C-alpha positions as CSV (number, residue, x, y, z in Angstrom):
1,M,-33.4,-149.3,-66.6
2,I,-31.9,-147.7,-63.5
3,A,-29.4,-144.8,-63.4
4,T,-26.6,-147.0,-62.1
5,E,-26.9,-149.3,-65.1
6,I,-26.4,-146.5,-67.6
7,E,-23.8,-144.7,-65.4
8,A,-25.9,-141.5,-65.1
9,D,-24.0,-138.5,-63.8
10,L,-27.1,-136.7,-62.5
11,V,-30.7,-137.9,-61.9
12,I,-33.5,-135.4,-61.7
13,T,-37.0,-136.2,-60.6
14,T,-40.2,-134.5,-59.6
15,E,-42.5,-135.8,-56.9
16,P,-39.7,-138.1,-55.5
17,N,-40.3,-140.8,-52.9
18,R,-39.4,-138.6,-49.9
19,N,-38.1,-141.6,-47.8
20,V,-35.7,-142.7,-50.5
21,A,-34.6,-139.1,-51.3
22,A,-33.8,-138.5,-47.6
23,R,-31.8,-141.7,-47.2
24,H,-29.8,-141.5,-50.4
25,D,-28.2,-138.1,-50.5
26,W,-30.6,-136.4,-52.9
27,I,-30.8,-132.6,-52.9
28,E,-34.4,-131.5,-52.6
29,D,-36.3,-128.2,-53.0
30,T,-37.8,-126.7,-49.8
31,K,-41.1,-128.6,-50.3
32,G,-39.6,-132.0,-51.3
33,D,-41.3,-131.8,-54.8
34,V,-38.1,-131.8,-56.9
35,A,-34.9,-133.7,-56.3
36,I,-31.4,-134.1,-57.8
37,K,-28.9,-136.8,-57.1
38,N,-25.2,-136.5,-58.1
39,C,-24.3,-140.1,-59.1
40,S,-20.7,-139.5,-60.1
41,N,-17.8,-137.2,-59.6
42,R,-17.1,-136.8,-63.3
43,H,-18.6,-133.3,-63.5
44,A,-18.1,-130.4,-61.2
45,W,-21.4,-128.7,-60.1
46,Q,-22.8,-126.7,-57.2
47,L,-26.2,-125.9,-55.8
48,H,-27.3,-122.5,-57.0
49,R,-30.8,-122.1,-55.5
50,R,-33.3,-124.1,-53.5
51,D,-36.8,-122.7,-53.4
52,E,-40.4,-124.0,-53.3
53,G,-40.7,-126.3,-56.2
54,I,-37.5,-125.1,-57.8
55,L,-33.9,-126.3,-57.8
56,S,-31.0,-124.8,-59.8
57,I,-27.5,-126.0,-60.1
58,I,-24.4,-124.7,-61.9
59,L,-22.5,-127.2,-64.0
60,T,-19.3,-126.6,-65.9
61,E,-21.0,-125.8,-69.2
62,F,-24.7,-125.4,-68.2
63,F,-27.1,-123.9,-65.7
64,L,-29.8,-126.4,-64.9
65,V,-33.1,-125.4,-63.6
66,T,-35.8,-128.0,-62.6
67,G,-39.1,-127.6,-61.0
68,Y,-42.5,-128.9,-60.1
69,V,-45.8,-127.1,-59.6
70,S,-49.1,-128.7,-58.5
71,P,-51.9,-128.8,-61.0
72,N,-54.3,-127.9,-58.1
73,I,-53.1,-124.3,-57.6
74,D,-55.1,-121.3,-58.8
75,L,-54.0,-119.3,-61.9
76,E,-52.5,-116.4,-59.9
77,D,-50.3,-118.7,-57.9
78,Y,-49.3,-120.5,-61.1
79,E,-48.3,-117.2,-62.8
80,T,-46.3,-116.3,-59.7
81,Y,-44.5,-119.6,-59.8
82,I,-43.7,-119.3,-63.6
83,G,-42.5,-115.7,-63.0
84,K,-40.1,-116.9,-60.4
85,L,-38.9,-119.8,-62.6
86,M,-38.4,-117.4,-65.5
87,S,-36.5,-114.9,-63.4
88,I,-34.1,-117.6,-62.2
89,T,-33.7,-118.8,-65.8
90,M,-33.1,-115.3,-67.3
91,Q,-30.4,-114.5,-64.7
92,A,-28.5,-117.7,-65.6
93,P,-24.7,-117.1,-66.1
94,K,-24.5,-119.9,-68.7
95,R,-26.6,-121.8,-71.3
96,V,-29.7,-123.1,-69.6
97,I,-31.3,-126.5,-69.4
98,L,-34.9,-126.1,-68.1
99,M,-36.9,-129.2,-67.2
100,G,-39.6,-130.3,-64.8
101,D,-43.2,-131.0,-64.4
102,F,-45.0,-127.7,-64.7
103,N,-48.5,-129.0,-65.1
104,C,-49.2,-126.5,-67.9
105,K,-52.8,-126.0,-68.7
106,A,-54.0,-125.4,-72.2
107,I,-57.5,-124.7,-73.7
108,I,-56.7,-127.2,-76.4
109,A,-56.4,-129.9,-73.7
110,G,-59.7,-129.0,-72.2
111,S,-58.6,-126.5,-69.5
112,D,-60.8,-123.5,-68.7
113,Y,-57.7,-121.3,-68.8
């Protein structure tokens, strides 16, 4: 099913097809790893922050934060990324929706850390 069939207001994706995102009015983070598309004018919203692997927007009732982090970075860089993500989230002026592909590692899943 595609977003237009269900009349989606916003579409959020990680690792978007960069050619499609560039041609179809998507808002991307500074690395092109996260993208948001406003598919309707039913809800007022504005871009809050665009960073490496992080986008945040302000909606009427919510503060939306979405992100992507590569599974191939070291633990120190991962912790820095999560710290930045949490800082943005904790400073939110409204209730928060946090989503994304954070490639979390867990010992239970076989990770070394």
